[in-house]
N, C-alpha and C positions, 0 to 999 in steps of 0.2 A: 319436800312436801311436809307441812306441819301435821301434828297429831290430829287436829280437828278436821283438816281437809282429807286426811287419810280415812278417818272414821266416816266422814260424809260419803266418800267414794265407796266404802264398804257398804254403807247404808243403801246407796243407789242400787248396787248389785243385789242386795238382799230383797229389795222391793221388786226389782225386775224378776227375780227368781221366785217370787211369791212366798218367801220364807218369813212368816210372821214372827216366829220366836226370835230369830236373829235380828230382824228389824227392831223389835221392841228392846232387845238387849243393847243394841248399839244406840238407840235413842236414849236409853237410860244412862249410858256412858256419857252422852252429850247433855244430860241434865233434865230429861223429860221422863217423868214417871208414867208407868202404864195407866194408872188411875187418871192422871191428868189428860193423857192422850185419849183414853176412852170417853172421858167426860166431854171433851171437845168434839169427838166424833159421834157422840150420842149413841155409844155402844155399851152394853152392860159389861162391866169389868169382870163380874163373876163368870159370865159366859166365856169371856176370853181366857180366863184362868182355867176353866174346865176344858176348853179347846186345847190349850197348851199342855194340859195334863192328860190329854187323850180320851177324855170322858164325853165330849160333845163335838159334833161337827160345827164348822164355822161357815156361815153364808158368805159367798164371795162379795156380796154387797157390803157387809160389815168390814171385811178385810180392806176393801177399796176405801171406805170411809176413814179407816185408821191410817192407811198409806197416804191418803190425801192430806190429813191433818199433819202428819209427820213432815211431808214434803213442804207444806205451807209454813209451818212453824220454824223448821230448820233450813229453809231455802235450799232444798235439795233438788 
């Protein structure tokens, strides 16, 4: 299995487990920045950073938007 296929498989697992930080880390390894993903998902990147830093809660609706963008762009 190639490196890209392996990362996409890990990405699927992270999405299923609702692990936003791991999902964004893997997407970055595959060439998508968090800012780009958030812009496409119409989610405030500052709020995502605050969530990842433990300062704000994240609505499930926004997580779903992010996951959907990643799945669509990376064909996961």
